[in-house]
C-alpha positions as CSV (number, residue, x, y, z in Angstrom):
1,M,-187.3,48.4,17.6
2,P,-186.4,45.2,16.4
3,T,-184.8,42.8,18.9
4,T,-183.5,40.3,17.0
5,A,-181.3,41.3,14.0
6,G,-182.8,39.2,10.9
7,A,-185.8,39.6,9.1
8,G,-185.9,43.2,8.6
9,A,-189.4,43.9,9.5
10,E,-188.6,47.5,10.3
11,A,-187.8,48.8,7.0
12,T,-191.0,47.0,4.9
13,K,-194.6,46.8,4.8
14,N,-194.6,42.9,6.1
15,A,-195.1,40.7,8.9
16,V,-195.6,37.0,9.7
17,I,-197.9,35.1,11.7
18,S,-197.5,31.6,13.0
19,S,-198.1,29.0,14.9
20,Y,-197.3,25.2,15.5
21,N,-200.7,24.2,16.9
22,P,-202.7,24.4,15.0
23,P,-200.1,24.8,11.9
24,F,-199.6,28.0,9.8
25,K,-197.7,30.2,8.8
26,K,-199.2,33.6,7.1
27,S,-197.3,36.6,5.2
28,L,-199.2,39.8,5.7
29,R,-198.4,42.5,3.6
30,D,-200.0,46.2,4.2
31,N,-199.2,49.9,3.5
32,R,-200.6,50.8,7.0
33,I,-197.9,48.4,8.6
34,L,-195.0,50.4,7.3
35,P,-193.1,52.3,10.1
36,H,-192.6,56.2,9.7
37,I,-189.2,55.8,11.6
38,A,-187.5,52.7,12.5
39,L,-185.4,52.9,15.7
40,I,-182.7,50.4,15.6
41,D,-180.5,49.6,18.6
42,P,-178.1,46.8,18.5
43,E,-178.3,46.5,22.5
44,L,-181.6,45.4,22.0
45,T,-180.4,42.0,20.6
46,V,-178.0,41.1,22.9
47,S,-180.3,39.5,25.2
48,S,-181.0,37.0,21.8
49,P,-179.4,33.2,22.5
50,P,-177.3,32.0,20.3
51,H,-179.4,29.6,18.3
52,V,-181.4,32.8,17.7
53,T,-178.8,35.2,16.9
54,A,-177.6,32.2,14.0
55,A,-181.2,32.0,12.8
56,S,-182.4,35.7,12.3
57,G,-178.5,35.7,11.3
58,M,-178.9,33.8,8.6
59,D,-182.8,34.9,7.5
60,A,-180.7,38.5,7.1
61,I,-178.4,36.7,4.8
62,T,-180.6,34.8,2.9
63,Q,-183.0,38.0,2.1
64,L,-179.7,40.1,1.0
65,I,-178.5,37.1,-1.6
66,E,-182.5,36.5,-2.5
67,S,-182.7,40.4,-3.1
68,Y,-179.7,40.3,-4.9
69,V,-180.1,38.1,-7.4
70,S,-183.8,38.6,-7.7
71,R,-185.4,38.8,-11.6
72,K,-186.9,42.1,-10.0
73,A,-183.5,43.4,-8.7
74,Q,-182.4,47.1,-9.4
75,P,-179.2,48.8,-8.8
76,I,-179.8,50.6,-5.6
77,P,-181.3,47.4,-3.5
78,Q,-178.3,45.1,-5.1
79,A,-176.4,48.0,-3.7
80,L,-177.8,47.3,-0.4
81,A,-177.5,43.7,-0.6
82,V,-174.0,43.6,-1.4
83,E,-173.3,46.0,1.5
84,G,-175.3,44.1,4.0
85,L,-173.6,41.1,2.7
86,K,-170.1,42.5,3.9
87,L,-171.2,43.4,7.3
88,A,-173.4,40.8,8.0
89,I,-170.8,37.3,6.6
90,P,-167.9,38.5,8.6
91,A,-169.8,39.5,11.7
92,I,-172.5,36.6,12.4
93,E,-169.9,34.3,13.8
94,E,-169.0,36.5,16.3
95,A,-172.2,37.5,16.9
96,V,-173.4,33.9,17.4
97,E,-170.4,33.1,20.0
98,N,-170.1,36.1,21.8
99,G,-173.2,38.0,21.9
100,K,-171.9,41.0,23.9
101,S,-169.5,41.8,20.8
102,R,-171.1,45.5,20.3
103,L,-169.5,45.9,16.4
104,A,-170.4,42.1,15.5
105,R,-174.6,43.5,16.8
106,E,-173.9,46.6,15.4
107,A,-172.8,44.9,12.1
108,M,-176.1,42.4,12.3
109,A,-178.5,45.3,12.7
110,H,-177.1,47.4,10.0
111,A,-177.5,44.2,7.3
112,A,-180.7,43.3,9.1
113,M,-182.2,46.8,8.1
114,L,-180.5,46.8,4.6
115,S,-182.1,43.2,4.0
116,G,-185.8,44.3,4.3
117,I,-184.9,47.6,2.4
118,A,-183.8,45.0,-0.2
119,L,-186.5,42.6,0.2
120,A,-188.8,45.5,-0.2
121,N,-187.7,46.7,-3.2
122,S,-186.3,43.7,-5.1
123,G,-188.7,40.5,-3.7
124,L,-187.6,37.0,-2.3
125,G,-186.8,33.9,-4.0
126,M,-187.1,30.4,-3.6
127,A,-186.0,30.1,0.1
128,H,-188.6,32.4,1.5
129,G,-191.4,31.0,-1.2
130,I,-191.5,27.6,0.3
131,A,-190.6,28.9,3.9
132,A,-194.9,29.3,4.6
133,A,-195.0,25.5,3.4
134,M,-191.9,24.4,5.1
135,G,-192.9,26.2,8.6
136,T,-196.3,24.1,8.7
137,L,-194.6,20.8,8.5
138,A,-191.0,21.6,10.5
139,A,-189.6,23.1,13.4
140,C,-188.3,26.5,11.1
141,R,-186.3,29.5,12.9
142,T,-185.6,30.8,9.2
143,A,-186.9,30.2,5.6
144,L,-183.3,28.1,4.9
145,P,-184.2,24.3,4.7
146,A,-181.2,23.6,6.4
147,Q,-182.9,25.5,9.6
148,C,-185.4,23.0,9.7
149,Y,-186.0,19.7,11.4
150,C,-188.8,17.6,10.1
151,R,-188.7,14.9,12.7
152,G,-189.6,17.4,15.6
153,H,-189.1,20.8,17.4
154,P,-185.3,21.7,18.1
155,N,-184.4,21.7,21.8
156,E,-183.1,24.7,23.4
157,S,-179.4,24.9,22.0
158,G,-181.1,25.2,18.5
159,M,-180.1,21.4,17.3
160,P,-182.5,18.8,16.5
161,P,-183.4,16.2,19.0
162,Q,-181.6,13.5,19.0
């Protein structure tokens, strides 16, 4: 049961373990962690602060784009990626600015799940390919370089330290 709308791990056999001290980020893949059922309740994401909502939402959007343009992309995962983007792009701003918006939270949760299904069947691209290396060097909340702050960890607002 996801508590953010981003990684889509509820629909994959993937997991990530990371630490800043000591610095490491390790991606795991194993059929034994593939869920038999995924329960997605957008209400569980309402307590996520805006910076977590933004970062996880951008992760879902990144995964949808990467899955769509992947060299391994197939028509069905591409169609799921397009549907996810149609849901996420109009909803992310509302989910960040008004975390209690049920419609925005539902759209983001749906998009995140679709991003997981799409990436599991198409793979990802460079943004996620460099995420492990960047995550050990910077405070990264997503695989997007724009979300990484190389001069220290972001403060509670999600912005880099001044």
